[in-house]
VMD Tcl script that draws the C-alpha trace (Angstrom):
set ca {
  {-6.63 -7.07 -24.05}
  {-7.87 -3.88 -25.70}
  {-5.02 -1.63 -26.87}
  {-4.93 2.03 -25.88}
  {-6.41 4.53 -28.32}
  {-4.84 7.91 -29.08}
  {-7.45 9.47 -26.75}
  {-6.31 7.27 -23.84}
  {-2.67 8.04 -24.56}
  {-3.44 11.76 -24.64}
  {-5.31 11.69 -21.31}
  {-2.68 9.50 -19.65}
  {0.41 11.39 -20.83}
  {-1.09 14.86 -20.36}
  {-2.09 14.07 -16.77}
  {1.28 12.62 -15.77}
  {3.43 15.21 -17.55}
  {1.36 18.06 -16.10}
  {1.81 16.73 -12.55}
  {5.59 16.29 -12.93}
  {6.06 19.66 -14.67}
  {3.89 21.53 -12.17}
  {5.68 20.04 -9.15}
  {9.10 20.81 -10.62}
  {8.17 24.38 -11.67}
  {6.45 25.35 -8.41}
  {9.28 24.22 -6.14}
  {12.48 24.73 -8.08}
  {15.50 26.25 -6.38}
  {15.27 25.24 -2.72}
  {18.34 26.89 -1.20}
  {18.25 25.72 2.41}
  {17.56 22.57 4.37}
  {14.29 23.84 5.88}
  {12.84 24.54 2.44}
  {14.05 21.29 0.92}
  {13.33 18.87 3.77}
  {10.37 20.53 5.52}
  {8.86 22.50 2.63}
  {9.61 25.78 4.37}
  {6.93 24.93 6.98}
  {4.24 26.49 4.80}
  {1.75 23.64 4.32}
  {-1.92 24.13 5.23}
  {-3.94 21.37 6.90}
  {-5.71 20.26 3.72}
  {-2.36 19.95 1.91}
  {-1.01 17.87 4.79}
  {-4.13 15.68 4.92}
  {-4.15 14.98 1.18}
  {-0.37 14.47 1.13}
  {-0.58 11.95 4.00}
  {-3.39 10.10 2.21}
  {-1.51 10.13 -1.11}
  {1.62 8.75 0.55}
  {-0.30 5.74 1.86}
  {-2.54 5.38 -1.21}
  {0.00 3.96 -3.62}
  {-0.77 2.30 -6.94}
  {-1.01 -0.90 -4.94}
  {-4.12 0.51 -3.22}
  {-5.94 1.03 -6.51}
  {-4.52 -2.05 -8.19}
  {-4.74 -4.65 -5.43}
  {-7.59 -3.53 -3.17}
  {-10.39 -4.06 -5.74}
  {-8.87 -7.49 -6.51}
  {-8.80 -8.23 -2.78}
  {-12.52 -7.40 -2.53}
  {-13.30 -9.37 -5.71}
  {-11.83 -12.50 -4.12}
  {-12.48 -12.07 -0.39}
  {-15.11 -9.35 0.01}
  {-15.25 -6.26 2.21}
  {-13.55 -7.71 5.29}
  {-10.21 -6.10 4.41}
  {-11.59 -2.71 5.55}
  {-11.18 -3.96 9.15}
  {-7.44 -3.55 8.60}
  {-7.95 0.23 8.85}
  {-10.12 0.32 11.99}
  {-7.14 1.27 14.14}
  {-6.34 4.33 12.00}
  {-8.58 6.92 13.73}
  {-7.30 5.79 17.15}
  {-3.71 6.15 15.97}
  {-4.39 9.64 14.56}
  {-5.69 10.88 17.93}
  {-2.66 9.50 19.81}
  {-0.20 10.99 17.31}
  {-1.92 14.39 17.46}
  {-1.78 14.40 21.28}
  {1.72 12.97 21.83}
  {3.94 12.83 18.75}
  {3.23 16.10 16.94}
  {3.69 18.51 19.91}
  {6.97 16.85 20.79}
  {8.35 16.84 17.22}
  {7.35 20.49 16.78}
  {8.87 21.59 20.07}
  {12.21 19.92 19.26}
  {12.13 21.32 15.67}
  {13.37 17.98 14.28}
  {13.83 17.23 10.59}
  {13.35 13.49 11.12}
  {11.56 11.44 13.77}
  {14.81 9.71 14.70}
  {16.57 12.90 15.87}
  {14.36 12.74 18.95}
  {15.77 9.32 19.88}
  {19.30 10.66 20.26}
  {18.06 13.41 22.58}
  {16.24 10.82 24.67}
  {18.63 7.87 24.45}
  {21.88 7.98 22.47}
  {23.37 8.09 18.98}
  {23.45 4.32 18.42}
  {19.71 3.96 19.18}
  {18.92 6.79 16.78}
  {21.10 5.21 14.11}
  {19.53 1.77 14.59}
  {15.98 3.13 14.24}
  {16.99 5.09 11.14}
  {18.58 2.01 9.56}
  {15.51 -0.13 10.28}
  {13.40 2.53 8.56}
  {15.75 2.69 5.57}
  {15.62 -1.10 5.09}
  {11.85 -1.50 5.21}
  {10.99 1.69 3.33}
  {13.64 1.05 0.69}
  {12.05 -2.35 0.00}
  {8.56 -0.84 -0.06}
  {9.65 1.89 -2.49}
  {10.73 -0.77 -4.95}
  {7.35 -2.47 -4.71}
  {5.46 0.81 -5.31}
  {7.39 1.16 -8.57}
  {6.88 -2.50 -9.47}
  {3.07 -2.37 -9.06}
  {2.29 0.11 -11.87}
  {4.95 -1.51 -14.05}
  {2.80 -4.66 -13.97}
  {-0.14 -2.66 -15.29}
  {1.72 -1.14 -18.22}
  {3.38 -4.44 -19.04}
  {-0.12 -5.83 -19.57}
  {-1.33 -2.77 -21.50}
  {1.70 -2.14 -23.68}
  {3.32 -5.55 -23.84}
  {6.60 -4.01 -22.67}
  {9.01 -5.85 -20.42}
  {8.94 -5.06 -16.69}
  {12.61 -4.03 -16.58}
  {12.09 -1.14 -19.02}
  {8.92 0.01 -17.29}
  {10.48 -0.07 -13.81}
  {13.26 2.21 -15.06}
  {10.90 4.64 -16.82}
  {8.49 4.99 -13.87}
  {11.32 5.29 -11.35}
  {13.12 8.01 -13.33}
  {9.87 9.96 -13.79}
  {9.41 10.16 -10.01}
  {13.08 10.93 -9.37}
  {12.93 14.04 -11.59}
  {10.57 16.15 -9.48}
  {11.42 14.58 -6.11}
  {15.12 15.43 -6.44}
  {14.34 18.81 -7.97}
  {11.90 20.17 -5.41}
  {12.19 18.07 -2.26}
  {9.36 17.95 0.28}
  {7.39 20.86 -1.14}
  {7.42 19.29 -4.61}
  {6.03 16.08 -3.14}
  {3.31 17.91 -1.19}
  {2.29 20.15 -4.11}
  {1.99 17.30 -6.60}
  {0.18 15.03 -4.18}
  {-2.74 17.45 -3.83}
  {-3.40 17.26 -7.54}
  {-2.75 13.53 -7.68}
  {-5.42 12.91 -5.02}
  {-7.92 14.99 -7.01}
  {-7.24 12.82 -10.08}
  {-7.55 9.69 -7.92}
  {-10.90 10.67 -6.36}
  {-12.41 11.63 -9.73}
  {-11.15 8.46 -11.41}
  {-12.48 6.06 -8.77}
  {-15.89 7.78 -8.67}
  {-16.14 7.53 -12.46}
  {-15.15 3.85 -12.34}
  {-17.77 3.08 -9.68}
  {-20.67 4.71 -11.52}
  {-19.65 3.13 -14.82}
  {-19.56 -0.35 -13.26}
  {-23.04 0.11 -11.78}
  {-24.27 1.52 -15.11}
  {-22.98 -1.55 -16.98}
  {-25.06 -3.94 -14.87}
  {-28.31 -5.23 -16.47}
  {-31.12 -2.66 -16.46}
  {-33.25 -4.57 -13.94}
  {-30.31 -4.82 -11.48}
  {-30.48 -1.89 -9.09}
  {-27.62 -1.02 -6.76}
  {-29.50 -2.69 -3.89}
  {-29.97 -5.89 -5.90}
  {-26.27 -5.81 -6.80}
  {-25.44 -5.69 -3.08}
  {-27.84 -8.58 -2.46}
  {-26.08 -10.68 -5.10}
  {-22.69 -9.84 -3.59}
  {-24.03 -10.63 -0.12}
  {-25.29 -14.02 -1.31}
  {-21.66 -14.99 -1.92}
  {-20.39 -13.53 1.36}
  {-18.73 -10.48 -0.21}
  {-20.54 -7.98 2.04}
  {-19.41 -9.45 5.36}
  {-17.61 -6.40 6.74}
  {-17.21 -7.30 10.42}
  {-15.68 -10.45 11.87}
  {-15.60 -10.48 15.69}
  {-14.03 -13.94 15.95}
  {-10.70 -14.54 17.68}
  {-9.70 -17.14 15.11}
  {-6.08 -16.50 14.08}
  {-6.78 -18.30 10.80}
  {-8.84 -15.26 9.81}
  {-6.26 -12.68 8.80}
  {-8.61 -9.69 8.90}
  {-10.91 -9.45 11.91}
  {-12.26 -6.61 14.02}
  {-9.71 -7.39 16.73}
  {-6.68 -7.65 14.44}
  {-7.73 -4.30 12.94}
  {-8.28 -2.55 16.25}
  {-5.20 -3.98 18.02}
  {-2.72 -4.91 15.30}
  {-3.98 -2.15 13.01}
  {-3.64 0.53 15.71}
  {-0.04 -0.48 16.42}
  {0.76 -0.60 12.71}
  {-0.79 2.83 12.08}
  {0.91 4.33 15.14}
  {4.22 3.06 13.80}
  {3.55 4.15 10.24}
  {2.19 7.64 10.87}
  {4.13 8.34 14.05}
  {7.62 6.94 13.36}
  {7.89 6.35 9.58}
  {9.71 9.32 8.11}
  {7.78 9.10 4.82}
  {4.67 10.14 6.80}
  {6.29 12.23 9.53}
  {7.91 14.42 6.87}
  {4.49 15.16 5.38}
  {3.12 16.79 8.53}
  {6.42 18.32 9.72}
  {6.00 20.68 6.75}
  {2.91 22.23 8.42}
  {2.73 25.92 9.39}
  {1.86 25.13 13.00}
  {0.95 22.36 15.42}
  {-2.73 23.05 14.75}
  {-2.29 22.67 10.96}
  {-0.41 19.39 11.46}
  {-3.07 18.02 13.81}
  {-5.97 19.06 11.57}
  {-4.23 17.41 8.61}
  {-3.95 14.09 10.42}
  {-7.50 14.25 11.79}
  {-8.70 14.93 8.23}
  {-6.83 11.81 7.12}
  {-8.26 9.76 10.01}
  {-11.83 10.78 9.17}
  {-11.59 10.25 5.41}
  {-9.27 7.25 5.07}
  {-11.58 4.45 6.28}
  {-14.52 5.56 4.08}
  {-12.13 5.88 1.14}
  {-10.87 2.32 1.60}
  {-14.42 1.10 2.07}
  {-15.37 2.74 -1.23}
  {-12.40 1.23 -3.11}
  {-13.32 -2.21 -1.77}
  {-16.91 -1.58 -2.83}
  {-15.64 -0.89 -6.35}
  {-14.04 -4.36 -6.27}
  {-17.29 -5.92 -5.06}
  {-19.17 -4.21 -7.91}
  {-16.61 -5.68 -10.34}
  {-17.45 -9.08 -8.82}
  {-21.17 -8.45 -9.43}
  {-20.42 -7.30 -12.99}
  {-18.76 -10.66 -13.69}
  {-21.83 -12.46 -12.39}
  {-23.54 -11.27 -15.58}
  {-20.52 -11.18 -17.88}
  {-18.12 -14.03 -18.52}
  {-14.74 -13.68 -16.89}
  {-11.48 -15.42 -17.80}
  {-10.40 -18.45 -15.81}
  {-7.31 -16.41 -14.94}
  {-7.15 -12.60 -15.22}
  {-3.41 -12.55 -16.00}
  {-3.29 -12.70 -19.83}
  {0.40 -13.62 -19.86}
  {-0.28 -16.64 -17.65}
  {-3.21 -17.71 -19.84}
  {-1.11 -17.43 -22.99}
  {1.67 -19.48 -21.41}
  {-0.53 -22.39 -20.35}
  {-2.38 -22.47 -23.70}
  {0.96 -22.99 -25.41}
  {2.09 -25.71 -23.03}
  {1.42 -29.46 -22.64}
  {-1.36 -28.49 -20.21}
  {-3.39 -26.60 -22.84}
  {-6.15 -29.22 -23.14}
  {-6.61 -29.44 -19.37}
  {-6.86 -25.66 -19.23}
  {-9.43 -25.56 -22.06}
  {-11.47 -28.14 -20.16}
  {-11.52 -25.81 -17.17}
  {-12.62 -22.95 -19.43}
  {-15.56 -25.06 -20.65}
  {-16.48 -26.02 -17.08}
  {-16.43 -22.37 -16.05}
  {-18.72 -21.47 -18.96}
  {-21.21 -24.14 -17.87}
  {-21.13 -22.83 -14.29}
  {-21.67 -19.29 -15.60}
  {-24.72 -20.34 -17.66}
  {-26.23 -22.22 -14.71}
  {-25.58 -19.25 -12.44}
  {-27.58 -16.94 -14.72}
  {-30.72 -18.99 -14.10}
  {-30.07 -19.07 -10.34}
  {-29.50 -15.31 -10.16}
  {-32.66 -14.63 -12.16}
  {-34.63 -16.75 -9.68}
  {-32.98 -14.97 -6.75}
  {-33.82 -11.52 -8.14}
  {-37.46 -12.30 -8.83}
  {-38.22 -14.31 -5.69}
  {-35.45 -13.33 -3.26}
  {-35.54 -17.01 -2.27}
  {-33.04 -18.04 0.42}
  {-32.37 -21.34 -1.39}
  {-31.47 -19.40 -4.53}
  {-29.07 -17.34 -2.41}
  {-27.38 -20.53 -1.22}
  {-27.15 -21.81 -4.79}
  {-25.41 -18.58 -5.89}
  {-22.83 -19.09 -3.15}
  {-22.32 -22.73 -4.20}
  {-21.94 -21.76 -7.87}
  {-19.32 -19.13 -7.01}
  {-17.54 -21.63 -4.78}
  {-17.36 -24.07 -7.70}
  {-16.07 -21.23 -9.89}
  {-13.37 -20.46 -7.30}
  {-12.33 -24.13 -7.31}
  {-12.02 -24.06 -11.10}
  {-9.86 -20.90 -10.84}
  {-7.68 -22.63 -8.22}
  {-7.17 -25.62 -10.53}
  {-6.25 -23.18 -13.32}
  {-3.57 -21.62 -11.10}
  {-2.12 -25.08 -10.47}
  {-1.91 -25.72 -14.24}
  {-0.27 -22.34 -14.78}
  {2.34 -23.14 -12.12}
  {3.02 -26.49 -13.79}
  {3.29 -24.85 -17.22}
  {5.58 -22.17 -15.81}
  {7.84 -24.83 -14.30}
  {7.92 -26.98 -17.44}
  {8.71 -23.98 -19.68}
  {11.34 -22.65 -17.28}
  {9.59 -19.25 -17.12}
  {8.46 -17.58 -13.89}
  {4.86 -16.43 -14.38}
  {2.60 -15.44 -11.48}
  {-0.54 -17.58 -11.39}
  {-2.22 -15.54 -8.66}
  {-4.32 -13.00 -10.54}
  {-5.82 -10.83 -7.78}
  {-3.83 -7.81 -8.89}
  {-5.01 -8.17 -12.50}
  {-8.77 -8.18 -11.85}
  {-9.38 -4.43 -11.82}
  {-7.03 -3.63 -14.70}
  {-8.69 -6.38 -16.78}
  {-12.08 -4.77 -16.19}
  {-10.76 -1.29 -17.04}
  {-9.13 -2.31 -20.31}
  {-12.00 -4.43 -21.58}
  {-15.11 -2.57 -20.45}
  {-14.51 1.18 -20.08}
  {-14.93 3.63 -22.98}
  {-11.93 5.25 -24.65}
  {-10.57 8.21 -22.77}
  {-11.71 6.86 -19.43}
  {-9.25 4.01 -19.75}
  {-6.51 6.64 -19.92}
  {-7.99 8.42 -16.90}
  {-8.06 5.25 -14.76}
  {-4.50 4.38 -15.76}
  {-3.53 7.94 -14.82}
  {-5.20 7.38 -11.43}
  {-3.12 4.28 -10.72}
  {0.12 5.80 -11.98}
  {-0.51 9.06 -10.11}
  {-0.91 7.05 -6.93}
  {2.33 5.21 -7.69}
  {4.23 8.43 -8.26}
  {2.87 10.14 -5.14}
  {3.69 7.25 -2.82}
  {7.13 6.58 -4.33}
  {7.99 10.29 -4.23}
  {7.20 10.47 -0.50}
  {9.30 7.39 0.16}
  {12.32 8.63 -1.80}
  {12.02 12.05 -0.16}
  {11.99 10.45 3.30}
  {14.81 8.02 2.51}
  {16.99 10.89 1.28}
  {16.15 13.03 4.33}
  {16.85 10.27 6.85}
  {20.15 9.33 5.21}
  {21.22 12.98 5.12}
  {20.18 14.04 8.61}
  {20.53 10.86 10.68}
  {23.61 9.29 9.07}
  {25.53 11.78 6.90}
  {25.18 15.02 8.88}
  {25.43 13.35 12.29}
  {28.64 11.52 11.43}
  {30.54 14.18 9.44}
  {32.00 17.58 10.18}
  {29.77 20.68 10.00}
  {28.38 21.34 6.52}
  {26.86 24.46 4.96}
  {23.17 24.69 4.02}
  {24.07 24.34 0.35}
  {26.17 21.24 1.08}
  {23.28 19.62 2.97}
  {20.75 20.33 0.21}
  {23.17 18.96 -2.38}
  {23.82 15.84 -0.29}
  {20.09 15.29 0.24}
  {19.47 15.49 -3.51}
  {22.21 12.95 -4.21}
  {20.94 10.59 -1.50}
  {17.39 10.90 -2.86}
  {18.67 10.12 -6.34}
  {20.66 7.16 -5.00}
  {17.64 5.71 -3.18}
  {15.64 6.15 -6.37}
  {18.15 4.00 -8.24}
  {18.09 1.40 -5.43}
  {14.26 1.35 -5.53}
  {14.35 0.79 -9.28}
  {16.78 -2.09 -8.71}
  {14.49 -3.67 -6.10}
  {11.53 -3.28 -8.47}
  {13.47 -5.10 -11.18}
  {13.95 -8.20 -9.00}
  {10.54 -8.09 -7.27}
  {7.78 -10.57 -7.90}
  {4.10 -10.80 -7.07}
  {3.22 -12.10 -3.66}
  {-0.25 -13.39 -2.84}
  {-1.36 -9.78 -3.10}
  {0.78 -6.65 -3.49}
  {-1.03 -4.61 -0.83}
  {-0.47 -7.46 1.63}
  {3.23 -7.64 0.70}
  {3.79 -3.96 1.55}
  {1.98 -4.35 4.88}
  {3.92 -7.54 5.67}
  {7.24 -5.71 5.14}
  {6.07 -2.90 7.40}
  {4.80 -5.25 10.09}
  {8.19 -6.97 10.38}
  {9.88 -3.69 11.35}
  {7.21 -1.27 12.58}
  {6.35 -2.88 15.93}
  {9.97 -2.77 17.07}
  {10.44 0.88 16.05}
  {7.14 1.90 17.67}
  {8.24 0.17 20.89}
  {11.45 2.24 20.89}
  {9.42 5.45 20.60}
  {6.93 4.42 23.28}
  {9.84 3.67 25.60}
  {11.15 7.17 24.87}
  {7.78 8.81 25.57}
  {6.45 6.90 28.58}
  {9.29 4.93 30.29}
  {11.59 7.66 31.55}
  {13.71 5.30 33.67}
  {14.83 3.22 30.66}
  {18.18 4.28 29.17}
  {19.89 3.93 25.79}
  {21.90 0.71 26.26}
  {18.86 -1.30 27.40}
  {16.79 -0.03 24.47}
  {19.50 -0.64 21.88}
  {20.15 -4.25 22.98}
  {16.42 -4.96 23.29}
  {15.71 -3.57 19.82}
  {18.37 -5.77 18.22}
  {17.05 -8.89 19.97}
  {13.43 -8.01 19.17}
  {14.11 -7.54 15.47}
  {15.71 -10.97 15.24}
  {12.79 -12.52 17.17}
  {10.15 -10.87 14.95}
  {11.93 -11.98 11.77}
  {12.12 -15.49 13.24}
  {8.40 -15.48 14.09}
  {7.56 -14.34 10.57}
  {9.46 -17.25 8.99}
  {8.04 -19.74 11.49}
  {4.59 -18.61 10.40}
  {5.57 -18.79 6.72}
  {6.64 -22.41 7.11}
  {3.50 -23.12 9.20}
  {5.28 -24.04 12.43}
  {3.14 -21.43 14.21}
  {-0.02 -19.49 13.36}
  {0.64 -15.75 13.74}
  {-0.90 -13.47 11.07}
  {1.44 -10.65 10.05}
  {-0.77 -7.89 11.55}
  {-0.06 -9.26 15.04}
  {3.70 -8.86 14.48}
  {3.26 -5.12 15.15}
  {1.82 -5.74 18.60}
  {4.24 -8.58 19.38}
  {7.32 -6.59 18.32}
  {6.24 -3.54 20.31}
  {5.45 -5.62 23.41}
  {8.73 -7.58 23.31}
  {11.02 -4.56 22.98}
  {9.28 -2.75 25.86}
  {9.38 -5.78 28.19}
  {13.01 -6.57 27.32}
  {14.19 -2.98 27.74}
  {12.45 -2.59 31.10}
  {13.86 -5.92 32.30}
  {17.42 -5.06 31.24}
  {17.18 -1.68 32.95}
  {16.01 -3.30 36.19}
  {18.91 -5.77 36.02}
  {21.40 -2.94 35.45}
  {19.79 0.11 37.09}
  {23.02 2.16 36.96}
  {23.58 1.55 33.25}
  {23.21 4.89 31.47}
}
mol new
graphics top color blue
foreach p $ca { graphics top sphere $p radius 0.5 }
foreach p [lrange $ca 0 end-1] q [lrange $ca 1 end] { graphics top cylinder $p $q radius 0.2 }
display resetview
């Protein structure tokens, strides 16, 4: 790995310090709960839209998504197809209701509609899943810097977590919103620069269209999958159905997002902010995936490592499996050399047979990489060290560190870390708000405005420490962006069902909803583990729909059985 130059360090540190300092300076001294938790209701629609996007676009988005496209192509974009539908529903139903009730958190509404225990349950479910996710959003950029700097993950988790805690605790919601605008600007610029540099680094006779043809020859440009095969995790139908339910839950009931648009000046500003997010988010994800596909094309003309995780490669080369691993490296080099001839033939003749041969060559390369992961796992076990063999999350950072010019490496690292800070800040802000309003304030005697602000700051700080702790014990899943969505899918469907019952099933009362929600959560967790151990086949995206459906059916059934139960 290339080490950072003083130029990269200057760009990286200046960008991050400026964002933290600006957010702290602009929003210092919030004296009341409205200012601290809802940003004084001063946010314009573009601030809301960018803040909502920044909350969802964590470091995982810019670390894992290109790696996802590198391995599996553009199909992951289908995951976001339900987003525009969800934005319209939230603008029509959720926002007017939240604004009319003047709530600080989404869960306050549930007590008005049902009872205190249902509100508390929904708040606790949010705290569990978002607390876990906050730890992962800290862990993701720590992986990057551990590769770049050679530092241990524990130290990096603590440094990144404390950096976010500083301005989040200091300025509350407004600090998060203010910094996220600038973070999104850095993110957009950085990803555009990365895209054009990748295309520029392709051979001179390879136009952008030819690059897409090469990617298409290996199935990387297959965006739409209309099959109903549950073995395919990302299809048009899972995106439209499962994705819509997930996005409804996330943007409509997850306090980390609700808090972003509750800071708006008016209902119109809130709605415009979410519509802006709905219009821009899918193209943005498409573009980030396209960056990953271009990285794939780049490595069709430039040799890639058998495994992109340098720590894993170093481990296996110093293990009893070193010779086997070196054999795989030689095999990969032979495949690469053969592929150059095939690609040259494909470019000059556009022959369909050459296209098939490219796909076969890349399939052989994938098999070699799979065998390498097996050797790494064996070496990890024999050495008694836990090293992640799955290298999806290392693909993009490997390209950045080894192929971009000095200065731009610092900019791209700033992009990923800015995304990490923005997402984690929103999560800590929401965790502190929910704990303060839904648990602390609701279950204690009346407190002054100053007491509530002070309590919210302490709760935010406490959740920051918990998130750092979770990051310190986290480990890579198959893909970080999938891990975050899996955690959300386990809880979101149930919570969304509770809110839909509140909105549209007026005859259902609190006891039926509370009992149904408890049962549903246990069932969804059970279904998840049954799928993990391959007793059933239920991709995680469908858990959102299943959880929502079960809680609604159960609650309605219980209310019919006990119609007089209030």
